Structures are given as structure tokens and as C-alpha cells.
BAROFI-993912 format. One line per 3 residues: their letters; for each residue x, y, z of N, C-alpha, C. Coordinates in nm, 4 decimals. Layout:
! residues N
A> X Y Z X Y Z X Y Z | ...
This chain:
! residues 172
MKK> -1.5488 0.5687 -2.9996 -1.4403 0.4726 -2.9379 -1.3737 0.5439 -2.7923 | -1.3368 0.6684 -2.8357 -1.2935 0.7531 -2.7160 -1.4033 0.7458 -2.5992 | -1.5204 0.7565 -2.6317 -1.6106 0.7592 -2.5133 -1.6225 0.6353 -2.4690
FLF> -1.6099 0.5298 -2.5281 -1.6091 0.3942 -2.4721 -1.5021 0.3749 -2.3854 | -1.3785 0.4152 -2.4314 -1.2367 0.3748 -2.3543 -1.2633 0.4762 -2.2083 | -1.3129 0.5908 -2.2326 -1.3235 0.6797 -2.1181 -1.4234 0.6157 -1.9872
YLL> -1.5302 0.5708 -2.0583 -1.6320 0.4949 -1.9774 -1.5875 0.3690 -1.9058 | -1.5096 0.2886 -1.9882 -1.4566 0.1832 -1.9545 -1.3455 0.2040 -1.8405 | -1.2575 0.3112 -1.8446 -1.1581 0.3434 -1.7562 -1.2233 0.4038 -1.6179
AFT> -1.3292 0.4731 -1.6673 -1.4046 0.5502 -1.5269 -1.4683 0.4385 -1.4532 | -1.5226 0.3352 -1.5113 -1.5982 0.2247 -1.4518 -1.5122 0.1448 -1.3773 | -1.3688 0.1084 -1.4309 -1.2827 0.0262 -1.3876 -1.2239 0.1034 -1.2636
GVN> -1.2045 0.2298 -1.2680 -1.1500 0.3060 -1.1420 -1.2333 0.3075 -1.0315 | -1.3562 0.3391 -1.0624 -1.4757 0.3334 -0.9480 -1.4687 0.1945 -0.8796 | -1.4556 0.0769 -0.9513 -1.4693 -0.0388 -0.8828 -1.3486 -0.0779 -0.8134
AYG> -1.2267 -0.0422 -0.8548 -1.0790 -0.0545 -0.7990 -1.0830 0.0189 -0.6864 | -1.1133 0.1414 -0.6829 -1.1264 0.2097 -0.5538 -1.2130 0.1633 -0.4364 | -1.1563 0.1207 -0.3251 -1.2354 0.0812 -0.1985 -1.2780 -0.0718 -0.2258
QNE> -1.2391 -0.1316 -0.3110 -1.2732 -0.2827 -0.3346 -1.2128 -0.3603 -0.2431 | -1.2998 -0.4592 -0.1924 -1.2455 -0.5435 -0.0938 -1.1866 -0.6692 -0.1637 | -1.0398 -0.6893 -0.1494 -0.9520 -0.7764 -0.2178 -1.0031 -0.9151 -0.1627
FAA> -1.0607 -0.9246 -0.0445 -1.0939 -1.0602 0.0092 -1.2210 -1.0989 -0.0310 | -1.3111 -1.0312 -0.0791 -1.4342 -1.0397 -0.1265 -1.4581 -1.1331 -0.2312 | -1.4315 -1.2520 -0.2208 -1.4334 -1.3672 -0.3261 -1.4917 -1.4851 -0.2654
ASF> -1.5449 -1.5751 -0.3688 -1.6118 -1.6818 -0.3444 -1.4633 -1.7957 -0.3024 | -1.3737 -1.7656 -0.3372 -1.2369 -1.8644 -0.3274 -1.2187 -1.8444 -0.1803 | -1.2163 -1.7372 -0.1420 -1.1848 -1.6709 -0.0160 -1.2796 -1.7386 0.0896
YNT> -1.4138 -1.7120 0.0774 -1.5073 -1.7788 0.1486 -1.4978 -1.9304 0.1657 | -1.4929 -1.9761 0.0504 -1.4913 -2.1440 0.0450 -1.3793 -2.1959 0.1158 | -1.2654 -2.1312 0.0874 -1.1212 -2.1921 0.1727 -1.1517 -2.1567 0.3248
FKK> -1.2076 -2.0467 0.3516 -1.2036 -2.0102 0.4908 -1.3074 -2.1111 0.5793 | -1.4041 -2.1354 0.4877 -1.5179 -2.2368 0.5645 -1.4504 -2.3701 0.5903 | -1.3746 -2.4066 0.4925 -1.3017 -2.5387 0.4888 -1.2086 -2.5475 0.6187
IQE> -1.1297 -2.4328 0.6360 -1.0346 -2.4199 0.7422 -1.1064 -2.4185 0.8758 | -1.2219 -2.3358 0.8770 -1.2872 -2.3034 1.0085 -1.3526 -2.4415 1.0458 | -1.3972 -2.5147 0.9458 -1.4658 -2.6473 0.9989 -1.3776 -2.7392 1.0354
DGQ> -1.2536 -2.7549 0.9733 -1.1344 -2.8439 1.0164 -1.0839 -2.7990 1.1413 | -1.0834 -2.6721 1.1690 -1.0557 -2.6230 1.3076 -1.1300 -2.6923 1.4207 | -1.2739 -2.7119 1.3913 -1.3476 -2.7558 1.4885 -1.3015 -2.9165 1.5229
KGF> -1.2289 -2.9676 1.4299 -1.1675 -3.1130 1.4527 -1.0171 -3.1102 1.4914 | -0.9700 -3.0008 1.5308 -0.8327 -2.9805 1.5690 -0.7455 -2.9957 1.4537 | -0.7988 -2.9210 1.3391 -0.6986 -2.9043 1.2162 -0.6512 -3.0356 1.1824
ATY> -0.7168 -3.1461 1.1934 -0.6624 -3.2681 1.1368 -0.6507 -3.2745 0.9920 | -0.7277 -3.2179 0.9132 -0.6968 -3.2495 0.7748 -0.5953 -3.1481 0.7011 | -0.5970 -3.0224 0.7756 -0.5247 -2.9182 0.6949 -0.3837 -2.8987 0.7794
KGA> -0.3509 -2.9884 0.8764 -0.2328 -2.9688 0.9620 -0.1286 -3.0555 0.8721 | -0.0132 -2.9938 0.8301 0.0859 -3.0518 0.7511 0.2263 -3.0773 0.8269 | 0.3232 -3.0632 0.7620 0.4572 -3.1147 0.8263 0.4974 -3.0345 0.9333
KLK> 0.5546 -3.0902 1.0456 0.5895 -3.0187 1.1721 0.6822 -2.9164 1.1315 | 0.6968 -2.8259 1.1825 0.7936 -2.7065 1.1959 0.8711 -2.6871 1.3134 | 0.9805 -2.6358 1.3109 1.0579 -2.6035 1.4142 0.9830 -2.4768 1.5190
SQF> 0.9613 -2.5195 1.6331 0.9003 -2.3931 1.7188 0.9879 -2.3119 1.7983 | 0.9797 -2.1857 1.8003 1.0604 -2.1009 1.8967 1.0243 -2.1317 2.0234 | 0.9112 -2.1946 2.0660 0.8656 -2.2274 2.2040 0.8132 -2.3681 2.1963
EDL> 0.9219 -2.4320 2.1875 0.8894 -2.5972 2.1966 0.8328 -2.6551 2.3155 | 0.8642 -2.6025 2.4409 0.7996 -2.6383 2.5610 0.6707 -2.5978 2.5626 | 0.6019 -2.4907 2.4877 0.4804 -2.4392 2.5123 0.3907 -2.4951 2.3831
NDE> 0.4382 -2.5218 2.2714 0.3412 -2.5679 2.1523 0.4333 -2.6398 2.0515 | 0.3464 -2.6922 1.9592 0.4018 -2.7539 1.8340 0.3423 -2.6754 1.7239 | 0.4339 -2.6741 1.5931 0.3743 -2.5745 1.4966 0.3860 -2.6618 1.3722
FKA> 0.2973 -2.6653 1.2863 0.2819 -2.7300 1.1791 0.2573 -2.6368 1.0475 | 0.3029 -2.6749 0.9249 0.2695 -2.6102 0.8115 0.1391 -2.6307 0.7716 | 0.0689 -2.5150 0.7463 -0.0710 -2.5385 0.6951 -0.0867 -2.5922 0.5420
KLL> -0.1483 -2.6917 0.5350 -0.1739 -2.7745 0.4218 -0.2536 -2.6867 0.3193 | -0.3483 -2.5978 0.3633 -0.4390 -2.5293 0.2896 -0.4277 -2.3779 0.3068 | -0.3735 -2.2794 0.2281 -0.3705 -2.1245 0.2302 -0.4967 -2.0822 0.2059
LPL> -0.5299 -1.9630 0.2810 -0.6320 -1.8759 0.2448 -0.5658 -1.8101 0.1172 | -0.6675 -1.7710 0.0167 -0.6280 -1.6892 -0.0804 -0.5800 -1.5553 -0.0375 | -0.4743 -1.5187 -0.1044 -0.3916 -1.3879 -0.0704 -0.3184 -1.3954 0.0573
ADS> -0.2939 -1.5072 0.1206 -0.2084 -1.5251 0.2149 -0.0780 -1.5617 0.1783 | 0.0401 -1.5227 0.2225 0.1569 -1.5526 0.2021 0.2026 -1.6773 0.2451 | 0.1549 -1.7191 0.3722 0.1861 -1.8377 0.4586 0.0989 -1.8703 0.5587
GKV> 0.1133 -1.9809 0.6021 0.0256 -2.0053 0.7179 0.0757 -2.1318 0.8030 | 0.0354 -2.1266 0.9286 0.0789 -2.2521 1.0086 -0.0356 -2.2762 1.1126 | -0.0460 -2.4081 1.1581 -0.1237 -2.4278 1.2711 -0.0363 -2.4497 1.4011
VVP> -0.0784 -2.4219 1.4938 -0.0326 -2.4122 1.6350 -0.1028 -2.4985 1.7273 | -0.0347 -2.5730 1.7780 -0.1045 -2.6672 1.8797 -0.0380 -2.6521 2.0290 | -0.0969 -2.5734 2.1040 -0.0310 -2.5340 2.2523 -0.0467 -2.6649 2.3359
VSG> 0.0448 -2.6679 2.4064 0.0484 -2.7726 2.5259 -0.0785 -2.7848 2.5945 | -0.1322 -2.6790 2.6489 -0.2632 -2.6529 2.6910 -0.3416 -2.5541 2.6390 | -0.4589 -2.5657 2.6080 -0.5517 -2.4820 2.5460 -0.5927 -2.5418 2.4032
NPY> -0.6579 -2.4740 2.2960 -0.7081 -2.5123 2.1781 -0.6296 -2.4750 2.0715 | -0.6082 -2.5540 1.9452 -0.5152 -2.5192 1.8405 -0.5674 -2.4063 1.7871 | -0.4873 -2.3467 1.6741 -0.5241 -2.2414 1.6082 -0.4461 -2.2204 1.4783
ALY> -0.4998 -2.1693 1.3733 -0.4215 -2.1517 1.2406 -0.3931 -2.0155 1.2257 | -0.2636 -1.9707 1.1864 -0.2507 -1.8143 1.1726 -0.2128 -1.8293 1.0160 | -0.2469 -1.7225 0.9652 -0.2438 -1.6808 0.8217 -0.1892 -1.5563 0.8148
FFE> -0.0793 -1.5397 0.7387 -0.0048 -1.4079 0.7244 -0.0069 -1.3564 0.5770 | -0.0499 -1.2257 0.5799 -0.0689 -1.1489 0.4456 0.0476 -1.0458 0.4209 | 0.0599 -1.0228 0.2984 0.1604 -0.9213 0.2657 0.1582 -0.7887 0.3363
PEK> 0.2814 -0.7505 0.3880 0.2910 -0.6273 0.4469 0.2739 -0.4876 0.3846 | 0.2258 -0.4122 0.4389 0.2361 -0.2534 0.3809 0.3234 -0.1626 0.4410 | 0.3762 -0.0689 0.3727 0.4500 0.0396 0.4406 0.3755 0.1461 0.5191
KKE> 0.2368 0.1462 0.4875 0.1471 0.2685 0.5387 0.0759 0.2010 0.6478 | 0.0503 0.2690 0.7606 -0.0396 0.2230 0.8674 -0.1979 0.2218 0.8119 | -0.2381 0.3211 0.7272 -0.3649 0.3421 0.6960 -0.4105 0.2274 0.5919
KID> -0.3142 0.1932 0.5048 -0.3321 0.0942 0.4111 -0.3543 -0.0434 0.4785 | -0.2620 -0.0754 0.5721 -0.2864 -0.2012 0.6599 -0.4179 -0.2104 0.7335 | -0.4458 -0.0837 0.7864 -0.5657 -0.1003 0.8603 -0.6901 -0.1196 0.7762
ERA> -0.6788 -0.0613 0.6493 -0.7999 -0.0790 0.5483 -0.8165 -0.2157 0.5031 | -0.6927 -0.2967 0.4959 -0.6809 -0.4146 0.4478 -0.7231 -0.5160 0.5626 | -0.7234 -0.4701 0.6932 -0.7644 -0.5423 0.8096 -0.9159 -0.5320 0.8241
ANL> -0.9584 -0.4044 0.7905 -1.1081 -0.4052 0.7666 -1.1798 -0.4923 0.6850 | -1.1027 -0.4799 0.5541 -1.1672 -0.5751 0.4620 -1.1670 -0.7159 0.4949 | -1.0503 -0.7493 0.5487 -1.0524 -0.8844 0.6056 -1.1400 -0.9283 0.6884
RDA> -1.1610 -0.8345 0.7926 -1.2708 -0.8504 0.8985 -1.4099 -0.8903 0.8135 | -1.4398 -0.8061 0.7230 -1.5776 -0.8021 0.6596 -1.5705 -0.9282 0.5905 | -1.4731 -0.9892 0.5082 -1.4655 -1.1225 0.4512 -1.4798 -1.2359 0.5474
VLT> -1.4369 -1.2285 0.6605 -1.4498 -1.3311 0.7641 -1.5810 -1.3317 0.8086 | -1.6455 -1.2000 0.8294 -1.7939 -1.2164 0.8576 -1.8822 -1.2467 0.7620 | -1.8495 -1.2435 0.6355 -1.9240 -1.3014 0.5429 -1.9078 -1.4474 0.5274
AYG> -1.7903 -1.4756 0.5329 -1.7587 -1.6382 0.4933 -1.8294 -1.7050 0.6138 | -1.8201 -1.6554 0.7411 -1.8727 -1.7331 0.8504 -2.0327 -1.7599 0.8397 | -2.0861 -1.6648 0.7823 -2.2338 -1.6752 0.7408 -2.3085 -1.6561 0.8621
KQL> -2.2909 -1.6397 0.9793 -2.3749 -1.6044 1.1155 -2.3341 -1.4728 1.1586 | -2.4096 -1.4105 1.2515 -2.3594 -1.2911 1.3213 -2.2667 -1.3083 1.3975 | -2.1411 -1.2196 1.3795 -2.0401 -1.2197 1.4788 -2.0436 -1.0678 1.5194
FSR> -1.9700 -1.0568 1.6408 -1.9547 -0.9082 1.6944 -1.8094 -0.8868 1.7083 | -1.7622 -0.7826 1.6835 -1.6188 -0.7475 1.6886 -1.5731 -0.6552 1.7904 | -1.4496 -0.6635 1.8676 -1.3967 -0.5757 1.9392 -1.2691 -0.5654 1.9132
TIS> -1.2313 -0.4383 1.8852 -1.0921 -0.3847 1.8773 -1.0133 -0.3420 1.9745 | -0.8874 -0.4028 2.0167 -0.8218 -0.3442 2.1066 -0.6709 -0.2866 2.0544 | -0.6447 -0.1541 2.0918 -0.5255 -0.1075 2.0338 -0.4401 -0.0816 2.1491
TTI> -0.3187 -0.1042 2.1597 -0.2133 -0.0651 2.2469 -0.0970 -0.0015 2.1823 | -0.0478 0.1033 2.2509 0.0435 0.1741 2.2019 0.1573 0.1714 2.3225 | 0.2774 0.1203 2.2403 0.3947 0.0992 2.3315 0.5148 0.1897 2.2495
KKI> 0.5710 0.2803 2.3136 0.6570 0.3783 2.2717 0.6113 0.4426 2.1274 | 0.5033 0.4732 2.1275 0.4399 0.5534 2.0128 0.4208 0.4626 1.9072 | 0.4218 0.3480 1.9006 0.3855 0.2291 1.8177 0.2687 0.1566 1.8607
IYS> 0.1648 0.1611 1.7517 0.0337 0.1027 1.7623 0.0343 -0.0215 1.7181 | -0.0306 -0.1248 1.8130 -0.0585 -0.2534 1.7973 -0.2037 -0.2634 1.7974 | -0.2785 -0.3506 1.7145 -0.4271 -0.3560 1.7293 -0.4726 -0.5023 1.6954
DTY> -0.5507 -0.5450 1.7772 -0.6103 -0.6719 1.7693 -0.7621 -0.6553 1.7627 | -0.8452 -0.7240 1.6633 -0.9769 -0.7269 1.6489 -0.9991 -0.8547 1.6583 | -1.1074 -0.9036 1.7830 -1.1559 -1.0159 1.8319 -1.3083 -1.0263 1.7653
LYK> -1.3256 -1.1475 1.7099 -1.4552 -1.1686 1.6581 -1.5420 -1.2816 1.7497 | -1.6480 -1.2497 1.8064 -1.7192 -1.3276 1.9043 -1.8462 -1.3506 1.8390 | -1.9289 -1.4703 1.8907 -2.0587 -1.4875 1.8772 -2.1467 -1.4169 1.9664
DAN> -2.0991 -1.3851 2.1028 -2.1992 -1.3209 2.1780 -2.1486 -1.1871 2.1854 | -2.2496 -1.0711 2.1923 -2.2022 -0.9314 2.1892 -2.1733 -0.8833 2.3022 | -2.1729 -0.9480 2.4168 -2.1401 -0.9068 2.5621 -2.0030 -0.9805 2.5970
EVQ> -1.9594 -1.0618 2.5061 -1.8273 -1.1255 2.5492 -1.7079 -1.0244 2.5352 | -1.6294 -1.0280 2.6344 -1.5105 -0.9594 2.6334 -1.3685 -1.0417 2.6434 | -1.3826 -1.1578 2.6933 -1.2798 -1.2376 2.7160 -1.2194 -1.2626 2.5771
TRL> -1.0810 -1.2321 2.5711 -1.0279 -1.2542 2.4348 -1.0068 -1.3824 2.4094 | -0.9897 -1.4718 2.5026 -0.9689 -1.6129 2.4691 -1.0764 -1.6935 2.4111 | -1.1975 -1.6273 2.4371 -1.3302 -1.6776 2.3785 -1.3510 -1.6401 2.2438
ALF> -1.2657 -1.5475 2.1896 -1.3000 -1.5207 2.0599 -1.2868 -1.6217 1.9497 | -1.3769 -1.6416 1.8271 -1.3493 -1.7209 1.7401 -1.2592 -1.7026 1.6493 | -1.2062 -1.5743 1.6293 -1.1314 -1.5210 1.5280 -1.0387 -1.4000 1.5893
RIN> -0.9286 -1.3786 1.5258 -0.8435 -1.2666 1.5716 -0.7555 -1.2116 1.4445 | -0.7924 -1.0872 1.4448 -0.7013 -1.0204 1.3222 -0.6067 -0.9343 1.3958 | -0.4870 -0.9211 1.3599 -0.3762 -0.8753 1.4410 -0.3025 -0.7778 1.3423
VFP> -0.2736 -0.6579 1.3577 -0.1708 -0.5569 1.2935 -0.0753 -0.5237 1.3809 | 0.0414 -0.5380 1.3161 0.1492 -0.4884 1.4268 0.2704 -0.4398 1.3294 | 0.3554 -0.3436 1.3637 0.4652 -0.3087 1.2948 0.6043 -0.3984 1.3255
GDN> 0.6893 -0.3865 1.1957 0.8270 -0.4421 1.2159 0.8946 -0.4092 1.0814 | 1.0233 -0.3910 1.1137 1.1135 -0.3695 0.9886 1.0497 -0.2487 0.8882 | 0.9800 -0.1424 0.9468 0.9328 -0.0260 0.8757 0.8190 -0.0887 0.7881
KYY> 0.7548 -0.1773 0.8032 0.6235 -0.2077 0.7662 0.5433 -0.2572 0.8422 | 0.4125 -0.2839 0.8104 0.3033 -0.2992 0.8841 0.2614 -0.4372 0.8534 | 0.2274 -0.5265 0.9372 0.1864 -0.6651 0.9092 0.0514 -0.7022 0.9481
LVL> -0.0269 -0.7995 0.8840 -0.1496 -0.8188 0.8928 -0.1580 -0.9969 0.9240 | -0.2294 -1.0560 1.0175 -0.2241 -1.1789 1.0527 -0.3754 -1.2168 1.0753 | -0.4289 -1.3185 1.0368 -0.5660 -1.3811 1.0668 -0.5288 -1.4946 1.1645
EIR> -0.5919 -1.5045 1.2799 -0.5835 -1.6336 1.3330 -0.7380 -1.6809 1.3452 | -0.7465 -1.8042 1.3260 -0.8604 -1.9079 1.3123 -0.8593 -1.9875 1.4112 | -0.9244 -1.9844 1.5345 -0.9363 -2.0757 1.6267 -1.0041 -2.1905 1.6255
GKN> -0.9421 -2.3044 1.6767 -1.0199 -2.4214 1.6624 -1.0451 -2.4873 1.8006 | -1.0779 -2.6230 1.7907 -1.0985 -2.6919 1.9161 -1.0074 -2.8293 1.9386 | -0.9910 -2.8787 2.0491 -0.9251 -3.0041 2.0352 -1.0187 -3.1166 2.0098
P> -0.9603 -3.2003 1.9305 -1.0514 -3.3175 1.8669 -1.1200 -3.3962 2.0074
């Protein structure tokens, strides 16, 4: 019995370490639904209107469908340009942990999308604070951030690090 418990605990520990929390069918399926809806201007999953800080620049709506593990989400419809959905995930106290989660999120997006994507990460340091954006593109040679299909953003605030996924859509 002791050997069984030892092997069970050892096996569980190996699986838990380094496991991608986003790697699940529920994440992939929900992501695909949201991404497909984005190609129609988020017509299905755009919910109630929210108060926007930038009312002259965009309208914001509550996301009707949240990605698994996301704390909240919203759809932003700019006055000019294409709409996009933002999904906010639980913050972390350590930069290394949020960077690991961002890499796991990137891998899950790549899997869910189902076609080859290319990523570019841009990090900016302002007053010793690191901000990073990972852009995912169809074309390996693309460098214009506005043409990315997805963006993963990591930024600090209130002694925590935040993780946001942006799914870019199209105007209907």
C-alpha cells in the first residue's frame, strides 16, 4: 500500500509540475467559438454595453462567453478599426510565474487555432518595469502589430503581474 501511495504521489507531482493549465478541450472549443464569432464582429458573444473610459474612441460590451480560467472579458468596438475581445486572467505576484502562464496561454492558442502561427514578443522597460506583448501572426515575415490575429499582454500593477489575451475580430 505504501508503494502504491508513493507512486501515486510521485506520478501526480510529475504531471502537476510544468503542466499547461490552459491545455484542455474546454479551452480549445471555447476559443474557437469566440474566434469564429470575432470574424463576424462578435455578433453572438457581445453582451450588455459597459461604460467606457474612452467613449469618444470606442464602445465596450460585456463578453457573453468567457474563456475557461478567465476572470472576466469584454468586447471592444473602436470608432475606427476592427473589434476585439479582451480576456483577463488571475494575476500573479511573481513575474516568472506570469511569464510561464503567458507561454502556456500562447501554446494553448496555437493549439486551439489549429493552423500554423508565428509569434513575436516585444518587451518594453519603463523605469525598470517590464511590459511585454506577444503577437501571433499567420505570416512569418509580418511585423506590423496591428495585423496580428492575437495578442498576449503581460503588465505590472498593484504589486502584481497581469495577463490579458486579445482576440482580434473583423467588422461585419
